[in-house]
N, C-alpha and C positions, 0 to 999 in steps of 0.2 A: 342488319339485313342489307343485302346487296341492292344496288340501284345502278342498273347498266346505263342509265342516262347521265351519270355523274361525269362532270368535267374534272380536269386536274385542279382547277380552282376550288370547286366544291369539295373535292377530296382533301385538298390542303386545309380547307376550313374545318372539316370534320376531325382531321388528325391534330390540327393546331388546338382545337378545343380540348381534346383528350390529353394533350401534353400540358396545357396550361392548368387544367383541372387535376392534373397528376393521375389521371386514369392510366396514362402511359407514363411511367416513372422515369426519372433521369437514369440513363444507363441502359434502358430497354433497347433492344435491337429491332430495327425496322427492316423487314425483308420484303422485297417486291412481290414474291410469290404469295406470302401470307396475306398481305394487304390486297393484292389482286383478287384472291379467292374470297376474302372476307367481304369486300365491297362489290364484287361481281364486275370488275372492270379489267381491261387489258393492262399490261405492264407499262405501256407508254404513259398514260396519265399518272400512274403511281410514281414513275421515275420523275416526271415533271413536278409532281406535288412535293416529293422529298427534296428535289432541288430547290424549290421555292422556300421550303421551311429551313433548309440549310442557309439560304441567303438571309433569312430573318434571324439566324443564330439559334434556332430552336432545335436543330439537328446538326450533327457532325458526321461527316463521312470519313472513315479511317481506311486508308489504302489496304487492300487485301483482307479487310475485316468486315466492312459494310457500314451501314448508316445507324447511328445511335442517337437516342433522345438526349438533349442537353437540358431543356427546360429552363425555368427561370429561378435564379437564386434570390435570396433576400436583397442582395445588392442590386440585382437587376430590377426588382420591384421598386426599390427606393429611387433608382435612376429614372424609371418610368414616371413616377410621381413628379420628379424634378422637370422632366420633359413636358409633362402635362401642365405643370404650373406655368412654365414659360409660355405655352400656347394659350392657356386660359387667361393669363394676364393681358396678353395682346388682344384677345377677344373682348375682355371686359372693358379695356381702355377704348377700343374702337366702338363698342356698343354705347358707351357713354357719350362718345363724340357724334355718333350717327343716328341715335335713337329718334324715331319719329313719334308723333302723338299716338299713332296706332301701336307702335312698339311699346311705349310706356303703358298703354292700357293693358297689353298682354302681361307685362311685368306686374302691374297692379293686381291682376287676376291671379297670377301665380303666387304672389305674396299672400293674398287673402286665403287661397287654398292651403298654403303651407301652414299658416297660423291655425286654420280650422282643423286640419288633420293631425297637426302636432298636438293640439289640445285634446284630440280624441285618441291619441297614442296609437295611431294607425300606421304602423311601419310599412306594410306593402304599398299603401296609397302614397305615402311620403316618398318612397323610392321612385315611383313613377313621376311624381311632381318634381322631384329633384332633377330627374333626367330632362323633363320638359323645360324647367327653368334654365338649365345650362344650354339646351338646344336653342332656346329663344335668344340667349346671348350670342351663340355662334352665328345664328341667322342674321341677327341685327348687325353683327360685325361685318357682314357682306363680303366675305372672302372664301371663295370655293376651296382654294388650296389649304387655307387654315382649317376649314371644316373637315376636309379629308384627313389632314394630319392629326387633328385632335381625335377623330373617331377611331383611327387606327390604334392610337395609344390606349384609348378607353376600352377597346376590344380586349387587348392584352390584360388590362387591369381588371375588367369585369370577370374575365374567366379565371383569374388567379386570386388576387387578394382584395379587390375593391369592395366586395360585399361585406367584408369584415369591418369596414369603416362605418357601416350603417347599422347600428344597433338601436333598439328601443330606448336604452338609457342615454343615448346621445342625441335624441331628437331635439330637445330644447337647445342644446349647444349648436347643432347644425342649423336650426331655424335662425338663431342669432347671427350666425355667420352669413347666411343667405340674406338676412335683413340688411346687413351692412353693405353688401354688394348691391342689392336692390335700391337702397336709398341713394347710393352714390351715382348709379346709372340714372335714376329718376332726376337727380339734381344736375345731371350731365357734367359730372366731375370726374374726368378721366383718371387723374392721379389717385383719388380716393377709391375709385372702382378697382384700379389695378392693385392697390395695396390691400384692399379688403379681399379680393380674389386670391392674392398670393397667400394671405393668412389662412383663408379657407382651405386651399389645397394642402398647405403645410399641416394643418390640423387633420385633414382627411388622411394624409399619409401616416401621421402618428397613430390615428385610430386603427388604420388597416394593418400597420406593421407592428402594433403592440403585441408583445408576447403574452400568450394566455397562461 
């Protein structure tokens, strides 16, 4: 449905989601007129949105032909996990270095919830707790730019392949990985926190990119 209050950024968000979820398949043509009519906006924000998505590498404009969806390849997804691992390792290391008593109490609570809901085989709840656990690490790391960078990568992964890494049969394995990160941060051991987080993201990538 159209929303005449949409900005170019909101429009780009909507189109990006459709590209990453493959509602808009690679090779699909994006025409300003069709998008303008569909979302009920003028062509100016459409043009700006397409330009922004082209800068992100999700759209390619071919001279005399128009704009086409590129999407994410399996290699792109693997690269995103590598990028995320780099950021997450930095965040885990800094969290172990900077964690206050209040921060540790938050990690204790997250660990307790993860054990409880893993035991109940509650996949939806564990997905939220997983997100909260990582968010606590990012906030404890106390870097605004690191937080922005991680969240951008996660948006791409969440809309494409990340959910495939979180299946009910993997809950015990994921809990064990989180426990290793949690214990290292609680002991304020930056090296072990970084190593545990790197292993966790590697395993996350393997689960997400595993061919069915």
